[in-house]
C-alpha positions as CSV (number, residue, x, y, z in Angstrom):
1,X,-24.7,-5.5,-46.7
2,X,-25.1,-7.4,-49.9
3,X,-26.5,-10.9,-50.5
4,X,-23.7,-13.5,-50.6
5,X,-25.6,-15.4,-53.3
6,X,-26.5,-12.7,-55.9
7,X,-25.0,-9.5,-54.6
8,X,-28.3,-7.5,-54.2
9,X,-29.0,-5.5,-51.1
10,X,-29.9,-7.7,-48.2
11,X,-33.5,-7.7,-46.9
12,X,-33.9,-7.6,-43.1
13,X,-36.5,-10.4,-43.2
14,X,-34.0,-12.8,-44.9
15,X,-30.7,-11.3,-43.7
16,X,-28.0,-11.8,-44.8
17,X,-29.8,-12.8,-48.0
18,X,-32.0,-10.6,-50.3
19,X,-34.9,-13.1,-50.6
20,X,-36.2,-16.5,-49.5
21,X,-34.9,-17.9,-52.9
22,X,-31.3,-16.9,-52.2
23,X,-31.6,-18.4,-48.6
24,X,-32.9,-21.6,-50.2
25,X,-30.0,-21.7,-52.7
26,X,-27.6,-21.3,-49.8
27,X,-29.3,-24.1,-47.9
28,X,-29.2,-26.4,-50.9
29,X,-25.4,-25.8,-51.2
30,X,-24.9,-26.7,-47.6
31,X,-27.0,-29.9,-48.0
32,X,-25.0,-30.9,-51.1
33,X,-21.8,-30.2,-49.1
34,X,-20.6,-27.6,-51.6
35,X,-19.1,-25.6,-48.8
36,X,-16.0,-27.6,-47.7
37,X,-12.6,-26.8,-46.3
38,X,-9.8,-28.5,-48.2
39,X,-7.7,-30.8,-46.1
40,X,-4.4,-32.5,-46.8
41,X,-4.5,-36.2,-47.8
42,X,-3.9,-38.7,-45.1
43,X,-1.3,-41.5,-45.5
44,X,-4.0,-44.0,-46.4
45,X,-5.4,-41.8,-49.1
46,X,-1.9,-41.3,-50.5
47,X,-1.2,-45.0,-50.7
48,X,-4.6,-46.1,-52.1
49,X,-6.4,-43.6,-54.3
50,X,-9.5,-45.9,-54.4
51,X,-9.8,-46.2,-50.6
52,X,-13.1,-44.8,-49.3
53,X,-12.8,-41.3,-47.9
54,X,-14.4,-40.0,-44.7
55,X,-17.8,-39.5,-46.4
56,X,-17.7,-42.5,-48.7
57,X,-19.7,-45.5,-47.6
58,X,-17.8,-48.7,-47.7
59,X,-19.1,-51.5,-49.9
60,X,-18.7,-55.1,-48.8
């Protein structure tokens, strides 16, 4: 099995990663929400491109 971050051989201690560094890189990507599943636009988003999205805080 290879590390999903750098491609090196995975270490049993950090599986599926090769090191703590690659595990931390993956965690940072999750926290920044880099891993997302694309979704189709809703009608509200189609009508108003400036409308806040599901993760956009509203301003009053």
